[in-house]
N, CA, C and O atoms as a CHARMM CRD file, in Angstrom:
* protein
*
  220
    1    1 UNK  N      0.65900  -1.11100   0.17700 PROA 1      0.00000
    2    1 UNK  CA    -0.52500  -0.08800   0.23600 PROA 1      0.00000
    3    1 UNK  C      1.09500   1.45700   0.07000 PROA 1      0.00000
    4    1 UNK  O      2.22700   1.60100   0.53200 PROA 1      0.00000
    5    2 UNK  N      0.49700   1.94700  -0.52300 PROA 2      0.00000
    6    2 UNK  CA     1.02600   3.56000  -0.71600 PROA 2      0.00000
    7    2 UNK  C      0.79400   4.11000   0.26600 PROA 2      0.00000
    8    2 UNK  O      0.26900   3.35700   1.08700 PROA 2      0.00000
    9    3 UNK  N      0.98400   5.46200   0.72600 PROA 3      0.00000
   10    3 UNK  CA     0.71200   6.60500   1.73000 PROA 3      0.00000
   11    3 UNK  C      0.89300   8.15800   0.79100 PROA 3      0.00000
   12    3 UNK  O      1.88600   8.56000   0.18600 PROA 3      0.00000
   13    4 UNK  N     -0.45600   8.80200   0.94800 PROA 4      0.00000
   14    4 UNK  CA    -0.25000   9.97500   0.41900 PROA 4      0.00000
   15    4 UNK  C     -0.95200  10.76500   1.10900 PROA 4      0.00000
   16    4 UNK  O     -1.73600  10.27800   1.92400 PROA 4      0.00000
   17    5 UNK  N     -0.85700  12.07500   0.97000 PROA 5      0.00000
   18    5 UNK  CA    -1.35900  13.21500   1.41800 PROA 5      0.00000
   19    5 UNK  C     -2.52800  13.36100   1.01200 PROA 5      0.00000
   20    5 UNK  O     -2.58500  13.26500  -0.21400 PROA 5      0.00000
   21    6 UNK  N     -3.48800  13.55000   1.49600 PROA 6      0.00000
   22    6 UNK  CA    -4.63700  14.25700   0.50700 PROA 6      0.00000
   23    6 UNK  C     -5.76600  15.38800   1.47100 PROA 6      0.00000
   24    6 UNK  O     -6.05400  15.60200   2.64800 PROA 6      0.00000
   25    7 UNK  N     -6.08800  15.83200   0.25900 PROA 7      0.00000
   26    7 UNK  CA    -7.32700  16.96800   0.81500 PROA 7      0.00000
   27    7 UNK  C     -6.15200  18.27400   1.27900 PROA 7      0.00000
   28    7 UNK  O     -4.94100  18.36600   1.07700 PROA 7      0.00000
   29    8 UNK  N     -7.48800  19.51700   2.22700 PROA 8      0.00000
   30    8 UNK  CA    -5.98100  21.02900   2.25800 PROA 8      0.00000
   31    8 UNK  C     -7.89200  20.53200   3.16900 PROA 8      0.00000
   32    8 UNK  O     -8.94400  20.30500   2.57200 PROA 8      0.00000
   33    9 UNK  N     -7.60200  20.52500   4.93800 PROA 9      0.00000
   34    9 UNK  CA    -5.68200  20.38700   5.06400 PROA 9      0.00000
   35    9 UNK  C     -4.99800  19.21500   4.86700 PROA 9      0.00000
   36    9 UNK  O     -4.10900  20.02400   5.13100 PROA 9      0.00000
   37   10 UNK  N     -4.69000  18.56100   4.74900 PROA 10     0.00000
   38   10 UNK  CA    -3.85400  17.32400   3.83300 PROA 10     0.00000
   39   10 UNK  C     -4.06600  16.18600   5.24000 PROA 10     0.00000
   40   10 UNK  O     -3.59600  16.49200   6.33600 PROA 10     0.00000
   41   11 UNK  N     -4.98700  14.59200   4.98300 PROA 11     0.00000
   42   11 UNK  CA    -4.68200  14.10100   5.90200 PROA 11     0.00000
   43   11 UNK  C     -4.01900  12.68900   4.88300 PROA 11     0.00000
   44   11 UNK  O     -4.15200  12.52100   3.67100 PROA 11     0.00000
   45   12 UNK  N     -3.20200  11.71200   6.01700 PROA 12     0.00000
   46   12 UNK  CA    -2.88500  10.32200   5.68800 PROA 12     0.00000
   47   12 UNK  C     -3.67400   9.88200   5.07300 PROA 12     0.00000
   48   12 UNK  O     -4.81000  10.12300   5.48000 PROA 12     0.00000
   49   13 UNK  N     -3.56600   9.06400   3.85700 PROA 13     0.00000
   50   13 UNK  CA    -4.46400   8.25800   3.09900 PROA 13     0.00000
   51   13 UNK  C     -3.67400   6.69700   2.53500 PROA 13     0.00000
   52   13 UNK  O     -2.57200   6.83800   2.00400 PROA 13     0.00000
   53   14 UNK  N     -3.96000   5.97100   2.59700 PROA 14     0.00000
   54   14 UNK  CA    -3.48200   4.63300   2.38000 PROA 14     0.00000
   55   14 UNK  C     -4.09700   4.49700   0.80600 PROA 14     0.00000
   56   14 UNK  O     -5.15200   5.12600   0.72400 PROA 14     0.00000
   57   15 UNK  N     -3.81300   4.01000  -0.13100 PROA 15     0.00000
   58   15 UNK  CA    -4.16200   3.42200  -1.34000 PROA 15     0.00000
   59   15 UNK  C     -3.87300   1.92100  -1.52200 PROA 15     0.00000
   60   15 UNK  O     -2.72200   1.52100  -1.69600 PROA 15     0.00000
   61   16 UNK  N     -4.76400   1.22800  -1.48500 PROA 16     0.00000
   62   16 UNK  CA    -4.52600  -0.02400  -1.28900 PROA 16     0.00000
   63   16 UNK  C     -4.33500  -0.69700  -2.79400 PROA 16     0.00000
   64   16 UNK  O     -4.90100  -0.00900  -3.64400 PROA 16     0.00000
   65   17 UNK  N     -3.76000  -1.72600  -3.26500 PROA 17     0.00000
   66   17 UNK  CA    -3.70900  -2.35000  -4.26000 PROA 17     0.00000
   67   17 UNK  C     -4.39200  -2.26000  -5.34900 PROA 17     0.00000
   68   17 UNK  O     -4.01200  -1.69500  -6.37400 PROA 17     0.00000
   69   18 UNK  N     -6.08700  -3.15900  -5.07900 PROA 18     0.00000
   70   18 UNK  CA    -7.54400  -2.85000  -5.27600 PROA 18     0.00000
   71   18 UNK  C     -7.26900  -0.93800  -5.91600 PROA 18     0.00000
   72   18 UNK  O     -7.50200  -0.86500  -7.12300 PROA 18     0.00000
   73   19 UNK  N     -6.95700   0.07100  -5.44500 PROA 19     0.00000
   74   19 UNK  CA    -7.20400   1.87800  -5.92900 PROA 19     0.00000
   75   19 UNK  C     -7.89300   2.10000  -5.06300 PROA 19     0.00000
   76   19 UNK  O     -8.33800   3.23600  -5.22700 PROA 19     0.00000
   77   20 UNK  N     -8.51000   1.37800  -3.61700 PROA 20     0.00000
   78   20 UNK  CA    -9.24100   1.87200  -2.55200 PROA 20     0.00000
   79   20 UNK  C     -8.53800   3.03600  -1.89400 PROA 20     0.00000
   80   20 UNK  O     -7.34900   3.08700  -2.20600 PROA 20     0.00000
   81   21 UNK  N     -8.99600   4.11200  -0.95900 PROA 21     0.00000
   82   21 UNK  CA    -8.68500   4.89100  -0.55100 PROA 21     0.00000
   83   21 UNK  C     -9.14500   4.53400   1.32300 PROA 21     0.00000
   84   21 UNK  O    -10.31600   4.35800   1.65900 PROA 21     0.00000
   85   22 UNK  N     -7.66800   4.47800   2.57700 PROA 22     0.00000
   86   22 UNK  CA    -8.10500   4.46500   3.40800 PROA 22     0.00000
   87   22 UNK  C     -7.82400   5.90900   4.19900 PROA 22     0.00000
   88   22 UNK  O     -7.27400   6.69900   3.43200 PROA 22     0.00000
   89   23 UNK  N     -8.00100   6.33500   5.22200 PROA 23     0.00000
   90   23 UNK  CA    -8.22400   6.74800   6.19400 PROA 23     0.00000
   91   23 UNK  C     -8.51500   6.82300   7.71300 PROA 23     0.00000
   92   23 UNK  O     -9.56400   6.22700   7.95500 PROA 23     0.00000
   93   24 UNK  N     -7.85500   7.43300   8.98300 PROA 24     0.00000
   94   24 UNK  CA    -8.24800   6.79300   9.88000 PROA 24     0.00000
   95   24 UNK  C     -9.27300   7.77600   9.95600 PROA 24     0.00000
   96   24 UNK  O     -9.17400   8.89800   9.45900 PROA 24     0.00000
   97   25 UNK  N    -10.52100   7.23200  10.74900 PROA 25     0.00000
   98   25 UNK  CA   -11.77000   8.57900  11.37100 PROA 25     0.00000
   99   25 UNK  C    -11.61800   9.68000  11.65700 PROA 25     0.00000
  100   25 UNK  O    -12.19800  10.71200  11.32000 PROA 25     0.00000
  101   26 UNK  N    -10.19100   9.31400  12.80100 PROA 26     0.00000
  102   26 UNK  CA    -9.45500  10.66700  13.17300 PROA 26     0.00000
  103   26 UNK  C     -8.94100  11.54400  12.75400 PROA 26     0.00000
  104   26 UNK  O     -9.43500  12.61800  13.09800 PROA 26     0.00000
  105   27 UNK  N     -7.88900  11.60200  11.94900 PROA 27     0.00000
  106   27 UNK  CA    -7.66100  11.91400  10.80400 PROA 27     0.00000
  107   27 UNK  C     -8.43100  13.14000  10.05000 PROA 27     0.00000
  108   27 UNK  O     -8.20600  14.31200   9.74900 PROA 27     0.00000
  109   28 UNK  N     -9.84000  11.83900   9.87900 PROA 28     0.00000
  110   28 UNK  CA   -10.59000  12.78800   8.78100 PROA 28     0.00000
  111   28 UNK  C    -10.90800  13.82600   9.66800 PROA 28     0.00000
  112   28 UNK  O    -10.71300  14.98900   9.31500 PROA 28     0.00000
  113   29 UNK  N    -11.60500  13.43100  11.32700 PROA 29     0.00000
  114   29 UNK  CA   -12.38600  14.45800  11.84000 PROA 29     0.00000
  115   29 UNK  C    -11.23300  15.83300  12.46200 PROA 29     0.00000
  116   29 UNK  O    -11.63400  16.98900  12.59700 PROA 29     0.00000
  117   30 UNK  N    -10.28100  15.54200  12.66900 PROA 30     0.00000
  118   30 UNK  CA    -9.02600  16.60200  12.75700 PROA 30     0.00000
  119   30 UNK  C     -8.95500  17.41900  11.61300 PROA 30     0.00000
  120   30 UNK  O     -9.26200  18.61100  11.60000 PROA 30     0.00000
  121   31 UNK  N     -8.56200  16.79200  10.68800 PROA 31     0.00000
  122   31 UNK  CA    -9.08900  17.72300   9.46400 PROA 31     0.00000
  123   31 UNK  C     -9.79600  18.53300   8.84600 PROA 31     0.00000
  124   31 UNK  O     -9.57400  19.39500   7.99500 PROA 31     0.00000
  125   32 UNK  N    -11.36900  17.86700   9.78200 PROA 32     0.00000
  126   32 UNK  CA   -12.49000  18.43500   9.32800 PROA 32     0.00000
  127   32 UNK  C    -12.28200  19.32900  10.27700 PROA 32     0.00000
  128   32 UNK  O    -12.65900  20.38400   9.76700 PROA 32     0.00000
  129   33 UNK  N    -11.88100  19.56800  11.43800 PROA 33     0.00000
  130   33 UNK  CA   -11.95300  21.08300  12.75900 PROA 33     0.00000
  131   33 UNK  C    -11.35400  22.19300  12.43900 PROA 33     0.00000
  132   33 UNK  O    -11.78300  23.31400  12.71400 PROA 33     0.00000
  133   34 UNK  N     -9.93800  21.85100  11.61000 PROA 34     0.00000
  134   34 UNK  CA    -9.48100  22.45400  11.55000 PROA 34     0.00000
  135   34 UNK  C     -9.63800  23.45600  10.12100 PROA 34     0.00000
  136   34 UNK  O     -9.13200  24.56000   9.91700 PROA 34     0.00000
  137   35 UNK  N    -10.47800  22.68300   9.28500 PROA 35     0.00000
  138   35 UNK  CA   -10.82800  23.71600   7.68100 PROA 35     0.00000
  139   35 UNK  C    -11.82800  24.15900   8.44100 PROA 35     0.00000
  140   35 UNK  O    -11.98900  25.33100   8.10200 PROA 35     0.00000
  141   36 UNK  N    -13.06400  23.71600   9.79600 PROA 36     0.00000
  142   36 UNK  CA   -13.73000  24.15300   9.79600 PROA 36     0.00000
  143   36 UNK  C    -13.22800  26.08400  10.79500 PROA 36     0.00000
  144   36 UNK  O    -13.65100  27.17900  10.42200 PROA 36     0.00000
  145   37 UNK  N    -12.49000  25.89000  11.74200 PROA 37     0.00000
  146   37 UNK  CA   -11.73400  26.70500  12.28700 PROA 37     0.00000
  147   37 UNK  C    -11.35500  27.82700  11.54900 PROA 37     0.00000
  148   37 UNK  O    -11.34600  28.90000  12.15100 PROA 37     0.00000
  149   38 UNK  N    -11.10400  27.80800  10.61300 PROA 38     0.00000
  150   38 UNK  CA   -10.50300  28.45200   9.38500 PROA 38     0.00000
  151   38 UNK  C    -11.52300  29.33600   8.31700 PROA 38     0.00000
  152   38 UNK  O    -11.19700  30.28300   7.60200 PROA 38     0.00000
  153   39 UNK  N    -12.18600  29.01900   8.38800 PROA 39     0.00000
  154   39 UNK  CA   -13.50400  28.96600   7.27600 PROA 39     0.00000
  155   39 UNK  C    -14.49700  29.91400   8.19400 PROA 39     0.00000
  156   39 UNK  O    -15.13500  30.88800   7.79400 PROA 39     0.00000
  157   40 UNK  N    -14.46200  29.40500   9.44600 PROA 40     0.00000
  158   40 UNK  CA   -15.65800  30.32000  10.34000 PROA 40     0.00000
  159   40 UNK  C    -17.02300  29.57900  10.45300 PROA 40     0.00000
  160   40 UNK  O    -18.16300  30.04100  10.50300 PROA 40     0.00000
  161   41 UNK  N    -16.47100  27.99400  10.48400 PROA 41     0.00000
  162   41 UNK  CA   -17.46100  27.55500  10.65600 PROA 41     0.00000
  163   41 UNK  C    -17.34000  27.28200  12.59600 PROA 41     0.00000
  164   41 UNK  O    -16.38300  27.39300  13.36200 PROA 41     0.00000
  165   42 UNK  N    -18.85900  26.87900  12.83600 PROA 42     0.00000
  166   42 UNK  CA   -18.86600  27.13700  14.36000 PROA 42     0.00000
  167   42 UNK  C    -18.20600  25.17700  14.40300 PROA 42     0.00000
  168   42 UNK  O    -18.24200  24.30000  13.54000 PROA 42     0.00000
  169   43 UNK  N    -17.73700  25.18800  15.66200 PROA 43     0.00000
  170   43 UNK  CA   -16.96900  24.17500  15.89500 PROA 43     0.00000
  171   43 UNK  C    -17.66100  23.29600  17.39600 PROA 43     0.00000
  172   43 UNK  O    -17.60100  23.77900  18.52700 PROA 43     0.00000
  173   44 UNK  N    -18.07600  22.40500  17.17700 PROA 44     0.00000
  174   44 UNK  CA   -19.03600  21.77200  18.50600 PROA 44     0.00000
  175   44 UNK  C    -18.46800  20.49300  19.19000 PROA 44     0.00000
  176   44 UNK  O    -19.02500  19.40300  19.05700 PROA 44     0.00000
  177   45 UNK  N    -17.46600  20.64900  19.84200 PROA 45     0.00000
  178   45 UNK  CA   -16.24900  19.50100  20.17800 PROA 45     0.00000
  179   45 UNK  C    -17.33500  18.24000  20.36000 PROA 45     0.00000
  180   45 UNK  O    -16.86900  17.22900  19.83400 PROA 45     0.00000
  181   46 UNK  N    -18.76500  17.99500  21.00700 PROA 46     0.00000
  182   46 UNK  CA   -18.93900  16.81200  21.30000 PROA 46     0.00000
  183   46 UNK  C    -19.49600  16.00600  20.39900 PROA 46     0.00000
  184   46 UNK  O    -19.65100  14.78600  20.44700 PROA 46     0.00000
  185   47 UNK  N    -19.94100  17.17900  19.13700 PROA 47     0.00000
  186   47 UNK  CA   -20.34500  16.57800  17.59000 PROA 47     0.00000
  187   47 UNK  C    -20.00700  16.75300  17.11500 PROA 47     0.00000
  188   47 UNK  O    -20.67100  16.38700  16.14600 PROA 47     0.00000
  189   48 UNK  N    -18.86000  17.35800  16.65100 PROA 48     0.00000
  190   48 UNK  CA   -17.95000  17.61700  15.53400 PROA 48     0.00000
  191   48 UNK  C    -18.30600  18.89100  14.72800 PROA 48     0.00000
  192   48 UNK  O    -18.69600  19.93900  15.24200 PROA 48     0.00000
  193   49 UNK  N    -18.09300  18.63400  13.15500 PROA 49     0.00000
  194   49 UNK  CA   -18.29600  19.53200  12.72300 PROA 49     0.00000
  195   49 UNK  C    -19.65600  18.99200  11.91800 PROA 49     0.00000
  196   49 UNK  O    -19.90100  17.91200  11.37900 PROA 49     0.00000
  197   50 UNK  N    -20.24900  19.93100  12.03700 PROA 50     0.00000
  198   50 UNK  CA   -21.91500  19.73200  11.25300 PROA 50     0.00000
  199   50 UNK  C    -21.83100  20.73500   9.84800 PROA 50     0.00000
  200   50 UNK  O    -21.57700  21.93900   9.89100 PROA 50     0.00000
  201   51 UNK  N    -22.17100  19.76600   8.31700 PROA 51     0.00000
  202   51 UNK  CA   -22.14700  20.22400   7.03500 PROA 51     0.00000
  203   51 UNK  C    -20.72800  21.70100   7.02200 PROA 51     0.00000
  204   51 UNK  O    -20.84500  22.90200   6.77700 PROA 51     0.00000
  205   52 UNK  N    -19.68800  20.98400   7.34700 PROA 52     0.00000
  206   52 UNK  CA   -18.76500  20.56400   6.12400 PROA 52     0.00000
  207   52 UNK  C    -17.49700  19.51400   6.34200 PROA 52     0.00000
  208   52 UNK  O    -17.04000  19.00200   7.36400 PROA 52     0.00000
  209   53 UNK  N    -17.17500  19.42800   5.13100 PROA 53     0.00000
  210   53 UNK  CA   -15.97800  18.53100   5.10100 PROA 53     0.00000
  211   53 UNK  C    -14.64100  18.89000   4.51400 PROA 53     0.00000
  212   53 UNK  O    -14.51600  19.87400   3.78400 PROA 53     0.00000
  213   54 UNK  N    -13.87700  18.28300   4.75500 PROA 54     0.00000
  214   54 UNK  CA   -12.42900  18.67100   4.26300 PROA 54     0.00000
  215   54 UNK  C    -11.63300  18.61100   2.95100 PROA 54     0.00000
  216   54 UNK  O    -10.41600  18.69800   2.78300 PROA 54     0.00000
  217   55 UNK  N    -12.63800  18.43700   2.05400 PROA 55     0.00000
  218   55 UNK  CA   -12.25700  18.35700   0.34900 PROA 55     0.00000
  219   55 UNK  C    -13.44800  19.12300   0.31800 PROA 55     0.00000
  220   55 UNK  O    -13.90100  19.51700  -0.75600 PROA 55     0.00000
């Protein structure tokens, strides 16, 4: 498997032999929180980020 950084903010993503992308949910949430803070969205820590995605 190859590991690349994908998105903005970037997260580590594994590319399997079949072309599937795998990422840890924790990394996705961290990137979503960073994206939300940079773009003025409200971050509710107990529920995560609503209505925004890091990609």
